[in-house]
Structure formats: structure tokens, C-alpha cells
C-alpha positions in Angstrom: 238.4 237.6 84.0 234.6 236.9 84.4 232.9 239.1 87.3 231.5 237.1 90.4 228.6 237.7 91.7 229.8 239.0 94.8 232.4 241.3 92.9 229.4 242.6 90.9 227.4 243.4 94.4 230.2 245.0 95.6 230.8 247.4 92.6 227.2 247.9 92.9 227.2 249.1 96.7 230.1 251.4 96.2 228.5 252.8 93.1 225.3 253.2 94.7 227.2 254.6 97.9 229.0 257.2 95.6 225.5 258.2 94.3 224.2 258.8 97.5 227.1 260.6 98.7 226.8 262.9 95.8 223.2 263.6 95.9 223.7 264.7 99.7 226.9 267.1 98.5 225.6 270.4 98.6 226.1 272.1 94.9 228.8 274.9 95.1 227.0 278.2 95.5 227.4 280.8 92.6 229.8 283.5 93.6 228.0 286.8 94.5 228.4 289.6 92.4 230.5 292.4 93.8 230.6 296.2 92.8 231.2 296.5 88.8 231.8 299.3 86.6 231.8 299.0 83.0 232.3 301.1 80.0 229.7 301.2 77.0 232.8 299.5 75.0 232.9 296.5 77.4 229.6 295.9 77.1 230.1 293.5 74.2 226.9 293.5 71.8 225.7 289.9 70.4 222.6 289.3 67.9 219.2 288.7 69.4 215.8 287.8 68.3 215.2 291.4 67.5 218.4 293.7 67.4 221.0 293.6 69.5 221.8 292.6 73.4 224.3 293.3 75.7 224.6 291.2 78.5 226.3 292.9 81.8 225.8 290.3 84.3 223.5 287.7 85.7 224.1 286.0 89.5 223.3 286.5 93.2 224.0 289.3 95.0 224.3 289.6 98.3 220.6 290.6 98.9 219.3 289.2 95.7 218.9 285.9 94.5 219.8 287.1 90.9 220.3 290.5 89.4 220.2 290.6 85.8 221.1 293.4 83.6 221.1 293.9 80.1 221.1 296.7 77.3 218.9 295.5 74.4 219.3 297.8 70.8 215.7 297.4 69.1 215.2 298.2 65.3 212.7 300.6 64.0 209.4 299.1 64.1 210.2 295.9 65.9 208.4 294.8 69.2 211.0 293.6 71.9 209.1 290.2 72.2 205.4 289.3 72.3 203.4 290.4 75.6 204.3 288.2 78.6 204.7 288.7 82.1 206.7 287.6 85.1 207.4 287.5 88.7 210.2 289.2 89.0 209.9 293.3 88.4 211.8 295.2 85.6 213.1 298.5 85.4 214.0 299.8 81.8 215.7 302.7 81.4 215.6 304.5 77.9 218.7 305.8 76.7 218.2 306.6 72.8 215.0 306.2 70.5 211.2 305.9 70.9 209.7 303.2 72.7 206.0 302.3 73.2 205.5 300.1 76.7 202.1 298.5 76.4 201.7 297.8 80.0 198.3 295.7 80.7 197.0 296.8 77.4 197.6 300.4 77.9 200.5 302.5 75.6 203.0 304.8 77.4 205.3 306.6 75.1 209.1 306.7 76.5 212.0 308.9 74.9 215.8 309.3 76.0 216.1 309.6 79.7 212.4 307.9 80.3 212.3 305.4 83.7 209.7 302.8 83.5 208.9 300.1 86.2 207.3 296.9 85.0 205.5 295.5 87.8 205.6 291.9 89.0 203.2 289.8 87.0 201.8 292.8 84.8 201.6 291.9 81.0 204.0 294.0 78.7 206.0 294.5 75.7 207.8 297.2 74.6 208.0 298.8 70.5 210.4 300.7 68.8 208.1 303.5 67.3 210.7 306.0 66.3 212.8 305.9 62.4 216.3 305.2 64.3 217.3 302.2 66.8 216.0 302.3 70.1 218.4 301.3 73.0 217.6 300.7 76.7 218.8 299.3 79.6 216.9 296.5 81.6 217.4 295.3 85.2 215.5 292.6 86.7 215.9 291.1 90.1 215.0 287.7 91.6 213.9 287.0 95.4 212.3 284.3 97.4 208.9 286.2 96.6 209.5 285.7 92.7 209.6 282.0 93.2 206.6 282.1 95.1 204.8 283.8 92.9 204.9 281.7 90.0 
């Protein structure tokens, strides 16, 4: 059965109205991260470009646009990534191994129990300078200020 011009106009109008309504419909907000307790065995490792990564969480909280946490295992002699910078602050806690953090060209030595703050927009990278894998926790958070700093 051939489509008539009025049928095509009606179909186009209906489709356009549906698309407009879909565009006006807000996307559902991601669920806010609540309290969380994970054991080491529950944080599953997956291969990463350099070593292994154990993702813990990534999503909005009641006070942050996004909270991201993971654990990195970096083999001896490896860099985490090339030097880079980003608007969000980053906290790193070394669990095992010897890690040099290069922050704005200055080398800082860190071992088990060391706590590192990587400030917004400061160039940084991590390098395993030990003979064993280095394991460290990484936490970052995004707020409206991080979006403005890009």
C-alpha cells in the first residue's frame, strides 16, 4: 500500500514530536554511591597497560560529581603513564613497593604507607623503582570546579 503525502507528513510530524519529547526528557541520574566495604579479595584485578588495575568504584556521591578509586599494581621498572595533568586532585597511598612520583619535574620517593597528593593541573607520573611490584591505591574526585578548570 503506497504512502500518501498526508500520511508522510503525519508520520514525520509524529516522529519529530517524539524526538523533541525525548530531547526534553532529562536523563536518569546515576545512583549515588552509598557506604561501601570491600575486602582485598573482592576487588578483582584486570590487566592494564602497565601491570594490573583493581577498580573499586566510579560514580557520583552526595557531595561529589564523581568519586573514582582503584588499586594499581605496577611491575618493576614501569611507569604508570606518561607525564600528564588533570583538573581533579588525586590521592595515592602506597601499599607495597618503592615508587618515585615525578611532580612538576621533581622526584619524590615513596614506600609502603606513603601518602601522596597530586594537586590540580600539576604534571605528574609514577614509576616503580623497586625490584618487586608496587601496589598503590588511587582516589580522585570531580566537582563543578574540576569542570571549570579544563
